[in-house]
N, CA, C and O atoms as CSV, one atom per row, in Angstrom:
chain,resi,resn,atom,element,x,y,z
A,1,MET,N,N,-65.984,124.757,135.830
A,1,MET,CA,C,-65.003,124.485,134.808
A,1,MET,C,C,-65.289,123.121,134.184
A,1,MET,O,O,-65.645,122.167,134.875
A,2,TYR,N,N,-65.130,123.052,132.897
A,2,TYR,CA,C,-65.433,121.840,132.145
A,2,TYR,C,C,-64.225,121.393,131.330
A,2,TYR,O,O,-63.459,122.216,130.830
A,3,LEU,N,N,-64.067,120.086,131.204
A,3,LEU,CA,C,-63.074,119.506,130.310
A,3,LEU,C,C,-63.842,118.795,129.202
A,3,LEU,O,O,-64.668,117.921,129.465
A,4,LEU,N,N,-63.560,119.179,127.968
A,4,LEU,CA,C,-64.245,118.580,126.829
A,4,LEU,C,C,-63.427,117.428,126.276
A,4,LEU,O,O,-62.244,117.584,125.972
A,5,ASP,N,N,-64.053,116.284,126.149
A,5,ASP,CA,C,-63.431,115.162,125.464
A,5,ASP,C,C,-63.428,115.481,123.967
A,5,ASP,O,O,-64.206,116.311,123.498
A,6,THR,N,N,-62.556,114.822,123.240
A,6,THR,CA,C,-62.421,115.081,121.806
A,6,THR,C,C,-63.745,114.901,121.070
A,6,THR,O,O,-64.070,115.687,120.181
A,7,ASP,N,N,-64.502,113.885,121.430
A,7,ASP,CA,C,-65.760,113.630,120.726
A,7,ASP,C,C,-66.768,114.753,120.912
A,7,ASP,O,O,-67.605,114.989,120.040
A,8,VAL,N,N,-66.696,115.441,122.033
A,8,VAL,CA,C,-67.606,116.551,122.307
A,8,VAL,C,C,-67.120,117.819,121.605
A,8,VAL,O,O,-67.917,118.539,121.003
A,9,LEU,N,N,-65.828,118.092,121.679
A,9,LEU,CA,C,-65.273,119.246,120.971
A,9,LEU,C,C,-65.533,119.111,119.468
A,9,LEU,O,O,-65.836,120.095,118.794
A,10,SER,N,N,-65.414,117.901,118.956
A,10,SER,CA,C,-65.589,117.657,117.520
A,10,SER,C,C,-66.997,117.970,117.019
A,10,SER,O,O,-67.200,118.152,115.819
A,11,LEU,N,N,-67.955,118.033,117.914
A,11,LEU,CA,C,-69.314,118.400,117.505
A,11,LEU,C,C,-69.370,119.824,116.970
A,11,LEU,O,O,-70.313,120.189,116.268
A,12,THR,N,N,-68.364,120.632,117.299
A,12,THR,CA,C,-68.317,122.011,116.811
A,12,THR,C,C,-67.508,122.132,115.521
A,12,THR,O,O,-67.388,123.226,114.969
A,13,SER,N,N,-66.954,121.026,115.038
A,13,SER,CA,C,-66.100,121.076,113.847
A,13,SER,C,C,-66.934,121.209,112.575
A,13,SER,O,O,-68.110,120.845,112.553
A,14,PRO,N,N,-66.317,121.731,111.522
A,14,PRO,CA,C,-67.041,121.858,110.256
A,14,PRO,C,C,-67.335,120.503,109.599
A,14,PRO,O,O,-68.122,120.433,108.654
A,15,LEU,N,N,-66.714,119.440,110.088
A,15,LEU,CA,C,-66.949,118.111,109.518
A,15,LEU,C,C,-67.974,117.299,110.302
A,15,LEU,O,O,-68.292,116.171,109.925
A,16,SER,N,N,-68.491,117.864,111.391
A,16,SER,CA,C,-69.466,117.132,112.193
A,16,SER,C,C,-70.713,116.844,111.362
A,16,SER,O,O,-71.278,117.737,110.730
A,17,ARG,N,N,-71.121,115.599,111.377
A,17,ARG,CA,C,-72.293,115.179,110.599
A,17,ARG,C,C,-73.552,115.101,111.453
A,17,ARG,O,O,-74.649,114.901,110.932
A,18,LEU,N,N,-73.397,115.257,112.743
A,18,LEU,CA,C,-74.570,115.183,113.615
A,18,LEU,C,C,-75.396,116.449,113.476
A,18,LEU,O,O,-74.860,117.556,113.417
A,19,GLU,N,N,-76.672,116.276,113.427
A,19,GLU,CA,C,-77.613,117.383,113.297
A,19,GLU,C,C,-78.690,117.233,114.357
A,19,GLU,O,O,-78.780,116.208,115.032
A,20,GLY,N,N,-79.477,118.237,114.488
A,20,GLY,CA,C,-80.623,118.161,115.380
A,20,GLY,C,C,-80.572,119.219,116.459
A,20,GLY,O,O,-79.592,119.949,116.607
A,21,GLU,N,N,-81.647,119.276,117.199
A,21,GLU,CA,C,-81.803,120.294,118.229
A,21,GLU,C,C,-80.748,120.170,119.316
A,21,GLU,O,O,-80.219,121.177,119.786
A,22,GLY,N,N,-80.431,118.930,119.723
A,22,GLY,CA,C,-79.433,118.727,120.768
A,22,GLY,C,C,-78.067,119.249,120.372
A,22,GLY,O,O,-77.375,119.863,121.184
A,23,VAL,N,N,-77.675,119.011,119.129
A,23,VAL,CA,C,-76.375,119.480,118.641
A,23,VAL,C,C,-76.369,121.002,118.560
A,23,VAL,O,O,-75.400,121.647,118.962
A,24,GLU,N,N,-77.444,121.568,118.044
A,24,GLU,CA,C,-77.523,123.027,117.929
A,24,GLU,C,C,-77.514,123.680,119.313
A,24,GLU,O,O,-76.845,124.692,119.518
A,25,ASN,N,N,-78.256,123.100,120.261
A,25,ASN,CA,C,-78.238,123.614,121.637
A,25,ASN,C,C,-76.835,123.539,122.216
A,25,ASN,O,O,-76.387,124.467,122.889
A,26,TRP,N,N,-76.130,122.422,121.953
A,26,TRP,CA,C,-74.759,122.257,122.438
A,26,TRP,C,C,-73.840,123.322,121.848
A,26,TRP,O,O,-73.065,123.939,122.578
A,27,ARG,N,N,-73.916,123.541,120.558
A,27,ARG,CA,C,-73.057,124.551,119.917
A,27,ARG,C,C,-73.327,125.938,120.486
A,27,ARG,O,O,-72.394,126.709,120.711
A,28,ASN,N,N,-74.582,126.258,120.719
A,28,ASN,CA,C,-74.930,127.551,121.317
A,28,ASN,C,C,-74.395,127.651,122.742
A,28,ASN,O,O,-73.902,128.705,123.147
A,29,TRP,N,N,-74.488,126.559,123.506
A,29,TRP,CA,C,-73.982,126.540,124.878
A,29,TRP,C,C,-72.471,126.748,124.883
A,29,TRP,O,O,-71.947,127.489,125.715
A,30,VAL,N,N,-71.771,126.100,123.959
A,30,VAL,CA,C,-70.314,126.259,123.852
A,30,VAL,C,C,-69.971,127.719,123.579
A,30,VAL,O,O,-69.076,128.277,124.212
A,31,ALA,N,N,-70.676,128.334,122.644
A,31,ALA,CA,C,-70.408,129.732,122.304
A,31,ALA,C,C,-70.625,130.649,123.508
A,31,ALA,O,O,-69.871,131.601,123.709
A,32,ALA,N,N,-71.644,130.366,124.301
A,32,ALA,CA,C,-71.964,131.207,125.457
A,32,ALA,C,C,-71.070,130.949,126.662
A,32,ALA,O,O,-70.966,131.804,127.542
A,33,ASN,N,N,-70.419,129.784,126.720
A,33,ASN,CA,C,-69.644,129.398,127.902
A,33,ASN,C,C,-68.176,129.125,127.602
A,33,ASN,O,O,-67.519,128.411,128.359
A,34,SER,N,N,-67.658,129.670,126.532
A,34,SER,CA,C,-66.310,129.296,126.087
A,34,SER,C,C,-65.236,129.576,127.132
A,34,SER,O,O,-64.223,128.877,127.159
A,35,ALA,N,N,-65.422,130.563,127.983
A,35,ALA,CA,C,-64.397,130.885,128.987
A,35,ALA,C,C,-64.233,129.790,130.036
A,35,ALA,O,O,-63.196,129.727,130.696
A,36,SER,N,N,-65.223,128.934,130.201
A,36,SER,CA,C,-65.131,127.872,131.212
A,36,SER,C,C,-64.783,126.511,130.608
A,36,SER,O,O,-64.785,125.500,131.310
A,37,LEU,N,N,-64.488,126.487,129.314
A,37,LEU,CA,C,-64.219,125.231,128.619
A,37,LEU,C,C,-62.722,124.995,128.466
A,37,LEU,O,O,-61.976,125.889,128.065
A,38,HIS,N,N,-62.301,123.791,128.789
A,38,HIS,CA,C,-60.898,123.390,128.680
A,38,HIS,C,C,-60.828,122.092,127.896
A,38,HIS,O,O,-61.818,121.369,127.783
A,39,PHE,N,N,-59.655,121.799,127.356
A,39,PHE,CA,C,-59.444,120.496,126.751
A,39,PHE,C,C,-57.993,120.096,126.914
A,39,PHE,O,O,-57.118,120.934,127.130
A,40,SER,N,N,-57.757,118.805,126.808
A,40,SER,CA,C,-56.440,118.222,127.022
A,40,SER,C,C,-55.604,118.300,125.750
A,40,SER,O,O,-56.139,118.282,124.642
A,41,THR,N,N,-54.293,118.386,125.919
A,41,THR,CA,C,-53.414,118.339,124.751
A,41,THR,C,C,-53.576,117.019,124.002
A,41,THR,O,O,-53.262,116.942,122.814
A,42,ILE,N,N,-54.056,115.997,124.672
A,42,ILE,CA,C,-54.285,114.710,124.001
A,42,ILE,C,C,-55.344,114.862,122.906
A,42,ILE,O,O,-55.351,114.106,121.934
A,43,THR,N,N,-56.232,115.836,123.066
A,43,THR,CA,C,-57.232,116.118,122.042
A,43,THR,C,C,-56.564,116.551,120.742
A,43,THR,O,O,-57.014,116.194,119.653
A,44,LEU,N,N,-55.488,117.321,120.868
A,44,LEU,CA,C,-54.755,117.733,119.667
A,44,LEU,C,C,-54.175,116.525,118.946
A,44,LEU,O,O,-54.187,116.463,117.716
A,45,LEU,N,N,-53.666,115.561,119.715
A,45,LEU,CA,C,-53.149,114.325,119.127
A,45,LEU,C,C,-54.252,113.611,118.348
A,45,LEU,O,O,-54.049,113.194,117.208
A,46,GLU,N,N,-55.410,113.476,118.971
A,46,GLU,CA,C,-56.505,112.745,118.331
A,46,GLU,C,C,-56.997,113.448,117.066
A,46,GLU,O,O,-57.310,112.797,116.069
A,47,ILE,N,N,-57.063,114.771,117.112
A,47,ILE,CA,C,-57.509,115.514,115.934
A,47,ILE,C,C,-56.450,115.464,114.836
A,47,ILE,O,O,-56.783,115.305,113.662
A,48,ARG,N,N,-55.181,115.597,115.206
A,48,ARG,CA,C,-54.102,115.491,114.216
A,48,ARG,C,C,-54.128,114.113,113.547
A,48,ARG,O,O,-53.936,114.004,112.336
A,49,PHE,N,N,-54.364,113.077,114.329
A,49,PHE,CA,C,-54.477,111.729,113.772
A,49,PHE,C,C,-55.592,111.686,112.727
A,49,PHE,O,O,-55.426,111.112,111.651
A,50,GLY,N,N,-56.719,112.294,113.056
A,50,GLY,CA,C,-57.838,112.341,112.115
A,50,GLY,C,C,-57.494,113.090,110.839
A,50,GLY,O,O,-57.884,112.677,109.747
A,51,ILE,N,N,-56.765,114.191,110.974
A,51,ILE,CA,C,-56.338,114.965,109.803
A,51,ILE,C,C,-55.426,114.120,108.917
A,51,ILE,O,O,-55.593,114.081,107.698
A,52,GLU,N,N,-54.465,113.450,109.538
A,52,GLU,CA,C,-53.532,112.615,108.773
A,52,GLU,C,C,-54.255,111.463,108.075
A,52,GLU,O,O,-53.908,111.089,106.955
A,53,LYS,N,N,-55.258,110.909,108.746
A,53,LYS,CA,C,-56.055,109.844,108.137
A,53,LYS,C,C,-56.786,110.353,106.891
A,53,LYS,O,O,-56.823,109.684,105.859
A,54,LEU,N,N,-57.361,111.542,107.011
A,54,LEU,CA,C,-58.047,112.134,105.863
A,54,LEU,C,C,-57.078,112.356,104.704
A,54,LEU,O,O,-57.395,112.058,103.553
A,55,LEU,N,N,-55.899,112.879,105.017
A,55,LEU,CA,C,-54.896,113.119,103.972
A,55,LEU,C,C,-54.487,111.818,103.289
A,55,LEU,O,O,-54.330,111.774,102.069
A,56,SER,N,N,-54.315,110.761,104.079
A,56,SER,CA,C,-53.892,109.475,103.508
A,56,SER,C,C,-54.956,108.871,102.595
A,56,SER,O,O,-54.654,108.039,101.739
A,57,ARG,N,N,-56.186,109.292,102.784
A,57,ARG,CA,C,-57.297,108.791,101.960
A,57,ARG,C,C,-57.611,109.719,100.784
A,57,ARG,O,O,-58.569,109.496,100.043
A,58,GLY,N,N,-56.791,110.759,100.625
A,58,GLY,CA,C,-57.005,111.691,99.521
A,58,GLY,C,C,-58.082,112.726,99.773
A,58,GLY,O,O,-58.571,113.346,98.828
A,59,ALA,N,N,-58.462,112.927,101.016
A,59,ALA,CA,C,-59.513,113.891,101.369
A,59,ALA,C,C,-58.875,115.197,101.852
A,59,ALA,O,O,-59.109,115.638,102.977
A,60,ALA,N,N,-58.069,115.803,100.984
A,60,ALA,CA,C,-57.299,116.994,101.363
A,60,ALA,C,C,-58.184,118.174,101.746
A,60,ALA,O,O,-57.858,118.904,102.682
A,61,GLN,N,N,-59.290,118.376,101.047
A,61,GLN,CA,C,-60.170,119.503,101.372
A,61,GLN,C,C,-60.775,119.352,102.765
A,61,GLN,O,O,-60.842,120.316,103.528
A,62,ARG,N,N,-61.210,118.154,103.087
A,62,ARG,CA,C,-61.771,117.914,104.421
A,62,ARG,C,C,-60.689,118.093,105.483
A,62,ARG,O,O,-60.937,118.684,106.534
A,63,ALA,N,N,-59.492,117.584,105.206
A,63,ALA,CA,C,-58.376,117.721,106.149
A,63,ALA,C,C,-58.036,119.188,106.368
A,63,ALA,O,O,-57.756,119.601,107.493
A,64,GLU,N,N,-58.059,119.975,105.300
A,64,GLU,CA,C,-57.752,121.403,105.409
A,64,GLU,C,C,-58.798,122.129,106.254
A,64,GLU,O,O,-58.453,122.995,107.058
A,65,LYS,N,N,-60.060,121.785,106.077
A,65,LYS,CA,C,-61.125,122.381,106.904
A,65,LYS,C,C,-60.899,122.072,108.379
A,65,LYS,O,O,-61.037,122.944,109.237
A,66,LEU,N,N,-60.554,120.832,108.657
A,66,LEU,CA,C,-60.305,120.417,110.038
A,66,LEU,C,C,-59.068,121.119,110.600
A,66,LEU,O,O,-59.056,121.519,111.764
A,67,GLN,N,N,-58.036,121.269,109.781
A,67,GLN,CA,C,-56.819,121.957,110.205
A,67,GLN,C,C,-57.106,123.416,110.540
A,67,GLN,O,O,-56.631,123.919,111.558
A,68,ARG,N,N,-57.876,124.099,109.700
A,68,ARG,CA,C,-58.231,125.506,109.974
A,68,ARG,C,C,-59.047,125.610,111.259
A,68,ARG,O,O,-58.830,126.509,112.071
A,69,TRP,N,N,-59.992,124.678,111.436
A,69,TRP,CA,C,-60.844,124.689,112.631
A,69,TRP,C,C,-60.017,124.500,113.898
A,69,TRP,O,O,-60.193,125.246,114.861
A,70,ILE,N,N,-59.118,123.519,113.916
A,70,ILE,CA,C,-58.348,123.274,115.142
A,70,ILE,C,C,-57.366,124.414,115.407
A,70,ILE,O,O,-57.048,124.688,116.564
A,71,ALA,N,N,-56.882,125.079,114.364
A,71,ALA,CA,C,-56.009,126.242,114.564
A,71,ALA,C,C,-56.784,127.362,115.267
A,71,ALA,O,O,-56.248,128.033,116.149
A,72,ILE,N,N,-58.032,127.558,114.876
A,72,ILE,CA,C,-58.877,128.565,115.533
A,72,ILE,C,C,-59.134,128.163,116.983
A,72,ILE,O,O,-59.018,128.988,117.889
A,73,ILE,N,N,-59.479,126.901,117.198
A,73,ILE,CA,C,-59.732,126.404,118.556
A,73,ILE,C,C,-58.502,126.626,119.434
A,73,ILE,O,O,-58.618,127.107,120.562
A,74,GLN,N,N,-57.326,126.274,118.916
A,74,GLN,CA,C,-56.096,126.451,119.692
A,74,GLN,C,C,-55.853,127.920,120.005
A,74,GLN,O,O,-55.458,128.259,121.121
A,75,GLY,N,N,-56.084,128.788,119.041
A,75,GLY,CA,C,-55.872,130.214,119.261
A,75,GLY,C,C,-56.799,130.782,120.318
A,75,GLY,O,O,-56.373,131.538,121.191
A,76,VAL,N,N,-58.061,130.416,120.236
A,76,VAL,CA,C,-59.067,130.931,121.171
A,76,VAL,C,C,-58.881,130.349,122.569
A,76,VAL,O,O,-59.051,131.055,123.564
A,77,HIS,N,N,-58.535,129.073,122.648
A,77,HIS,CA,C,-58.487,128.370,123.934
A,77,HIS,C,C,-57.072,128.075,124.429
A,77,HIS,O,O,-56.905,127.236,125.313
A,78,GLN,N,N,-56.051,128.736,123.888
A,78,GLN,CA,C,-54.670,128.401,124.241
A,78,GLN,C,C,-54.445,128.368,125.754
A,78,GLN,O,O,-53.761,127.477,126.259
A,79,SER,N,N,-55.005,129.314,126.461
A,79,SER,CA,C,-54.788,129.362,127.917
A,79,SER,C,C,-55.593,128.289,128.655
A,79,SER,O,O,-55.387,128.070,129.848
A,80,ARG,N,N,-56.504,127.624,127.950
A,80,ARG,CA,C,-57.326,126.583,128.567
A,80,ARG,C,C,-57.016,125.200,128.000
A,80,ARG,O,O,-57.822,124.276,128.104
A,81,LEU,N,N,-55.843,125.078,127.404
A,81,LEU,CA,C,-55.354,123.806,126.887
A,81,LEU,C,C,-54.527,123.155,127.990
A,81,LEU,O,O,-53.460,123.653,128.347
A,82,MET,N,N,-55.018,122.045,128.529
A,82,MET,CA,C,-54.395,121.406,129.684
A,82,MET,C,C,-53.311,120.419,129.251
A,82,MET,O,O,-53.595,119.453,128.543
A,83,PRO,N,N,-52.068,120.661,129.676
A,83,PRO,CA,C,-50.980,119.739,129.312
A,83,PRO,C,C,-51.074,118.428,130.093
A,83,PRO,O,O,-51.716,118.349,131.140
A,84,VAL,N,N,-50.423,117.420,129.558
A,84,VAL,CA,C,-50.360,116.123,130.234
A,84,VAL,C,C,-49.106,116.131,131.102
A,84,VAL,O,O,-47.991,115.971,130.604
A,85,SER,N,N,-49.299,116.315,132.385
A,85,SER,CA,C,-48.184,116.347,133.339
A,85,SER,C,C,-47.803,114.924,133.740
A,85,SER,O,O,-48.501,113.964,133.415
A,86,GLY,N,N,-46.702,114.810,134.439
A,86,GLY,CA,C,-46.310,113.511,134.973
A,86,GLY,C,C,-47.360,112.953,135.913
A,86,GLY,O,O,-47.636,111.753,135.905
A,87,GLU,N,N,-47.943,113.818,136.718
A,87,GLU,CA,C,-48.983,113.387,137.659
A,87,GLU,C,C,-50.217,112.858,136.911
A,87,GLU,O,O,-50.799,111.845,137.298
A,88,ILE,N,N,-50.601,113.549,135.850
A,88,ILE,CA,C,-51.748,113.101,135.053
A,88,ILE,C,C,-51.442,111.766,134.384
A,88,ILE,O,O,-52.279,110.863,134.385
A,89,ALA,N,N,-50.241,111.638,133.811
A,89,ALA,CA,C,-49.859,110.378,133.155
A,89,ALA,C,C,-49.866,109.223,134.152
A,89,ALA,O,O,-50.332,108.127,133.841
A,90,ASP,N,N,-49.348,109.477,135.348
A,90,ASP,CA,C,-49.320,108.440,136.378
A,90,ASP,C,C,-50.733,108.020,136.772
A,90,ASP,O,O,-51.034,106.829,136.855
A,91,ARG,N,N,-51.588,108.998,137.011
A,91,ARG,CA,C,-52.970,108.691,137.403
A,91,ARG,C,C,-53.699,107.971,136.270
A,91,ARG,O,O,-54.487,107.059,136.521
A,92,ALA,N,N,-53.443,108.371,135.036
A,92,ALA,CA,C,-54.070,107.714,133.887
A,92,ALA,C,C,-53.688,106.239,133.831
A,92,ALA,O,O,-54.523,105.392,133.514
A,93,GLY,N,N,-52.435,105.932,134.137
A,93,GLY,CA,C,-51.999,104.535,134.153
A,93,GLY,C,C,-52.740,103.720,135.191
A,93,GLY,O,O,-53.105,102.570,134.942
A,94,VAL,N,N,-52.965,104.314,136.360
A,94,VAL,CA,C,-53.714,103.630,137.426
A,94,VAL,C,C,-55.159,103.394,136.983
A,94,VAL,O,O,-55.683,102.288,137.117
A,95,LEU,N,N,-55.800,104.442,136.457
A,95,LEU,CA,C,-57.194,104.318,136.016
A,95,LEU,C,C,-57.332,103.289,134.896
A,95,LEU,O,O,-58.281,102.505,134.875
A,96,LEU,N,N,-56.380,103.298,133.970
A,96,LEU,CA,C,-56.429,102.373,132.839
A,96,LEU,C,C,-56.272,100.928,133.294
A,96,LEU,O,O,-56.973,100.037,132.815
A,97,PHE,N,N,-55.345,100.703,134.225
A,97,PHE,CA,C,-55.153,99.347,134.736
A,97,PHE,C,C,-56.418,98.844,135.425
A,97,PHE,O,O,-56.849,97.716,135.189
A,98,LYS,N,N,-57.011,99.680,136.276
A,98,LYS,CA,C,-58.233,99.269,136.978
A,98,LYS,C,C,-59.355,98.938,135.997
A,98,LYS,O,O,-60.055,97.938,136.161
A,99,ALA,N,N,-59.522,99.772,134.986
A,99,ALA,CA,C,-60.587,99.536,134.007
A,99,ALA,C,C,-60.354,98.234,133.250
A,99,ALA,O,O,-61.283,97.448,133.064
A,100,HIS,N,N,-59.119,98.005,132.812
A,100,HIS,CA,C,-58.821,96.770,132.076
A,100,HIS,C,C,-58.950,95.547,132.983
A,100,HIS,O,O,-59.376,94.482,132.537
A,101,SER,N,N,-58.583,95.699,134.250
A,101,SER,CA,C,-58.731,94.594,135.210
A,101,SER,C,C,-60.187,94.218,135.419
A,101,SER,O,O,-60.505,93.069,135.729
A,102,ASP,N,N,-61.067,95.195,135.246
A,102,ASP,CA,C,-62.505,94.957,135.395
A,102,ASP,C,C,-63.171,94.535,134.083
A,102,ASP,O,O,-64.396,94.442,134.008
A,103,GLY,N,N,-62.366,94.282,133.055
A,103,GLY,CA,C,-62.901,93.796,131.795
A,103,GLY,C,C,-63.318,94.859,130.795
A,103,GLY,O,O,-63.972,94.546,129.800
A,104,HIS,N,N,-62.956,96.104,131.040
A,104,HIS,CA,C,-63.294,97.194,130.119
A,104,HIS,C,C,-62.091,97.479,129.226
A,104,HIS,O,O,-60.977,97.043,129.517
A,105,SER,N,N,-62.316,98.205,128.150
A,105,SER,CA,C,-61.207,98.466,127.234
A,105,SER,C,C,-61.127,99.916,126.758
A,105,SER,O,O,-61.090,100.167,125.553
A,106,PRO,N,N,-61.100,100.874,127.688
A,106,PRO,CA,C,-60.906,102.253,127.247
A,106,PRO,C,C,-59.486,102.433,126.711
A,106,PRO,O,O,-58.591,101.645,127.015
A,107,SER,N,N,-59.299,103.463,125.921
A,107,SER,CA,C,-57.983,103.742,125.345
A,107,SER,C,C,-57.117,104.530,126.328
A,107,SER,O,O,-57.607,105.065,127.322
A,108,SER,N,N,-55.844,104.587,126.034
A,108,SER,CA,C,-54.927,105.416,126.826
A,108,SER,C,C,-55.344,106.879,126.752
A,108,SER,O,O,-55.254,107.612,127.737
A,109,GLU,N,N,-55.804,107.300,125.568
A,109,GLU,CA,C,-56.259,108.684,125.412
A,109,GLU,C,C,-57.432,108.973,126.344
A,109,GLU,O,O,-57.477,110.021,126.987
A,110,ASP,N,N,-58.380,108.041,126.413
A,110,ASP,CA,C,-59.515,108.203,127.331
A,110,ASP,C,C,-59.026,108.319,128.773
A,110,ASP,O,O,-59.523,109.144,129.539
A,111,ALA,N,N,-58.056,107.493,129.135
A,111,ALA,CA,C,-57.532,107.506,130.505
A,111,ALA,C,C,-56.859,108.830,130.819
A,111,ALA,O,O,-56.987,109.336,131.933
A,112,ILE,N,N,-56.150,109.396,129.865
A,112,ILE,CA,C,-55.490,110.688,130.084
A,112,ILE,C,C,-56.527,111.785,130.273
A,112,ILE,O,O,-56.389,112.622,131.165
A,113,VAL,N,N,-57.555,111.788,129.448
A,113,VAL,CA,C,-58.620,112.789,129.586
A,113,VAL,C,C,-59.319,112.619,130.935
A,113,VAL,O,O,-59.574,113.604,131.627
A,114,ALA,N,N,-59.628,111.389,131.309
A,114,ALA,CA,C,-60.292,111.121,132.593
A,114,ALA,C,C,-59.425,111.570,133.763
A,114,ALA,O,O,-59.922,112.202,134.695
A,115,ALA,N,N,-58.136,111.250,133.722
A,115,ALA,CA,C,-57.225,111.639,134.800
A,115,ALA,C,C,-57.090,113.156,134.884
A,115,ALA,O,O,-57.008,113.716,135.977
A,116,THR,N,N,-57.067,113.813,133.743
A,116,THR,CA,C,-56.985,115.279,133.722
A,116,THR,C,C,-58.198,115.880,134.421
A,116,THR,O,O,-58.058,116.760,135.271
A,117,ALA,N,N,-59.380,115.406,134.064
A,117,ALA,CA,C,-60.605,115.916,134.690
A,117,ALA,C,C,-60.606,115.645,136.189
A,117,ALA,O,O,-60.952,116.519,136.984
A,118,GLU,N,N,-60.218,114.434,136.569
A,118,GLU,CA,C,-60.222,114.063,137.986
A,118,GLU,C,C,-59.260,114.928,138.797
A,118,GLU,O,O,-59.644,115.493,139.821
A,119,LEU,N,N,-58.026,115.031,138.346
A,119,LEU,CA,C,-57.008,115.745,139.124
A,119,LEU,C,C,-57.223,117.253,139.144
A,119,LEU,O,O,-56.915,117.909,140.138
A,120,LEU,N,N,-57.747,117.803,138.060
A,120,LEU,CA,C,-57.980,119.247,138.013
A,120,LEU,C,C,-59.368,119.630,138.521
A,120,LEU,O,O,-59.718,120.808,138.598
A,121,LYS,N,N,-60.155,118.597,138.868
A,121,LYS,CA,C,-61.507,118.794,139.405
A,121,LYS,C,C,-62.415,119.544,138.422
A,121,LYS,O,O,-63.168,120.440,138.800
A,122,PHE,N,N,-62.316,119.147,137.154
A,122,PHE,CA,C,-63.182,119.680,136.112
A,122,PHE,C,C,-64.328,118.707,135.878
A,122,PHE,O,O,-64.184,117.502,136.080
A,123,ARG,N,N,-65.440,119.229,135.460
A,123,ARG,CA,C,-66.578,118.396,135.071
A,123,ARG,C,C,-66.298,117.908,133.648
A,123,ARG,O,O,-66.102,118.720,132.743
A,124,LEU,N,N,-66.279,116.604,133.448
A,124,LEU,CA,C,-65.959,116.028,132.145
A,124,LEU,C,C,-67.211,115.917,131.284
A,124,LEU,O,O,-68.231,115.380,131.717
A,125,LEU,N,N,-67.121,116.429,130.065
A,125,LEU,CA,C,-68.192,116.304,129.091
A,125,LEU,C,C,-67.704,115.387,127.983
A,125,LEU,O,O,-66.724,115.688,127.302
A,126,SER,N,N,-68.392,114.267,127.808
A,126,SER,CA,C,-67.989,113.259,126.829
A,126,SER,C,C,-69.212,112.504,126.342
A,126,SER,O,O,-70.176,112.315,127.084
A,127,ARG,N,N,-69.165,112.075,125.091
A,127,ARG,CA,C,-70.211,111.200,124.573
A,127,ARG,C,C,-69.853,109.753,124.859
A,127,ARG,O,O,-70.673,108.854,124.671
A,128,ASN,N,N,-68.632,109.531,125.312
A,128,ASN,CA,C,-68.101,108.193,125.577
A,128,ASN,C,C,-68.291,107.847,127.058
A,128,ASN,O,O,-67.333,107.522,127.760
A,129,VAL,N,N,-69.522,107.922,127.510
A,129,VAL,CA,C,-69.844,107.751,128.926
A,129,VAL,C,C,-69.412,106.381,129.442
A,129,VAL,O,O,-68.894,106.279,130.554
A,130,LYS,N,N,-69.613,105.341,128.661
A,130,LYS,CA,C,-69.278,103.978,129.101
A,130,LYS,C,C,-67.801,103.857,129.480
A,130,LYS,O,O,-67.481,103.358,130.559
A,131,HIS,N,N,-66.908,104.302,128.615
A,131,HIS,CA,C,-65.476,104.186,128.913
A,131,HIS,C,C,-65.053,105.107,130.054
A,131,HIS,O,O,-64.227,104.725,130.883
A,132,MET,N,N,-65.606,106.303,130.102
A,132,MET,CA,C,-65.216,107.229,131.170
A,132,MET,C,C,-65.671,106.712,132.532
A,132,MET,O,O,-64.946,106.828,133.520
A,133,ARG,N,N,-66.845,106.156,132.579
A,133,ARG,CA,C,-67.320,105.591,133.850
A,133,ARG,C,C,-66.513,104.357,134.222
A,133,ARG,O,O,-66.271,104.120,135.406
A,134,ALA,N,N,-66.089,103.560,133.231
A,134,ALA,CA,C,-65.227,102.401,133.506
A,134,ALA,C,C,-63.893,102.852,134.093
A,134,ALA,O,O,-63.250,102.113,134.839
A,135,LEU,N,N,-63.486,104.066,133.751
A,135,LEU,CA,C,-62.252,104.638,134.295
A,135,LEU,C,C,-62.484,105.270,135.672
A,135,LEU,O,O,-61.549,105.770,136.297
A,136,GLY,N,N,-63.724,105.243,136.132
A,136,GLY,CA,C,-64.039,105.754,137.461
A,136,GLY,C,C,-64.304,107.242,137.516
A,136,GLY,O,O,-64.313,107.835,138.595
A,137,VAL,N,N,-64.518,107.849,136.366
A,137,VAL,CA,C,-64.754,109.292,136.317
A,137,VAL,C,C,-66.163,109.538,135.801
A,137,VAL,O,O,-66.535,109.061,134.729
A,138,ASP,N,N,-66.934,110.276,136.565
A,138,ASP,CA,C,-68.287,110.601,136.148
A,138,ASP,C,C,-68.218,111.645,135.039
A,138,ASP,O,O,-67.376,112.544,135.067
A,139,CYS,N,N,-69.092,111.517,134.088
A,139,CYS,CA,C,-69.124,112.496,133.010
A,139,CYS,C,C,-70.557,112.670,132.534
A,139,CYS,O,O,-71.448,111.884,132.856
A,140,LEU,N,N,-70.743,113.708,131.769
A,140,LEU,CA,C,-72.049,113.997,131.191
A,140,LEU,C,C,-71.947,113.985,129.679
A,140,LEU,O,O,-70.978,114.489,129.112
A,141,ASP,N,N,-72.944,113.410,129.027
A,141,ASP,CA,C,-73.071,113.519,127.578
A,141,ASP,C,C,-73.903,114.775,127.329
A,141,ASP,O,O,-75.095,114.789,127.636
A,142,PRO,N,N,-73.302,115.822,126.781
A,142,PRO,CA,C,-74.034,117.082,126.648
A,142,PRO,C,C,-75.237,117.011,125.709
A,142,PRO,O,O,-76.121,117.864,125.779
A,143,LEU,N,N,-75.282,116.021,124.844
A,143,LEU,CA,C,-76.432,115.901,123.944
A,143,LEU,C,C,-77.619,115.233,124.617
A,143,LEU,O,O,-78.721,115.222,124.069
A,144,LYS,N,N,-77.401,114.676,125.803
A,144,LYS,CA,C,-78.496,114.025,126.523
A,144,LYS,C,C,-79.025,114.885,127.665
A,144,LYS,O,O,-79.898,114.454,128.418
A,145,LEU,N,N,-78.505,116.081,127.792
A,145,LEU,CA,C,-78.986,116.996,128.825
A,145,LEU,C,C,-80.228,117.708,128.323
A,145,LEU,O,O,-80.352,118.018,127.138
A,146,LYS,N,N,-81.127,117.958,129.228
A,146,LYS,CA,C,-82.359,118.677,128.862
A,146,LYS,C,C,-82.203,120.133,129.176
A,146,LYS,O,O,-83.124,120.916,128.944
């Protein structure tokens, strides 16, 4: 079972600008393994924030594409959308404090995703390896896998 960070899920979006063999391999892997892929409700927050940012900048067409894409993602993966429970929020606070105490600066969103992966025992896939490791959670950058 895998938990996808927002940055990794976004590689499948119609607005993704990354190209190349690694991205194409990742998209194919996602299509072949969709039943084992999960994501946090915090991902919806981050994507909604991005949509609102696009709208505020007058990029309505791009925002609409992103809105349609996330609606499809939610429909397909509804049963694999992991809510933020009290236990996850509590663990995220602990992980975030430890990381900040060690001089790192991951976001609360990163801490929630990390805590979700840790507590549910999912393998975390993220391009934000530095922050996730600072939170004490091992993760893989799927574009760096051979």
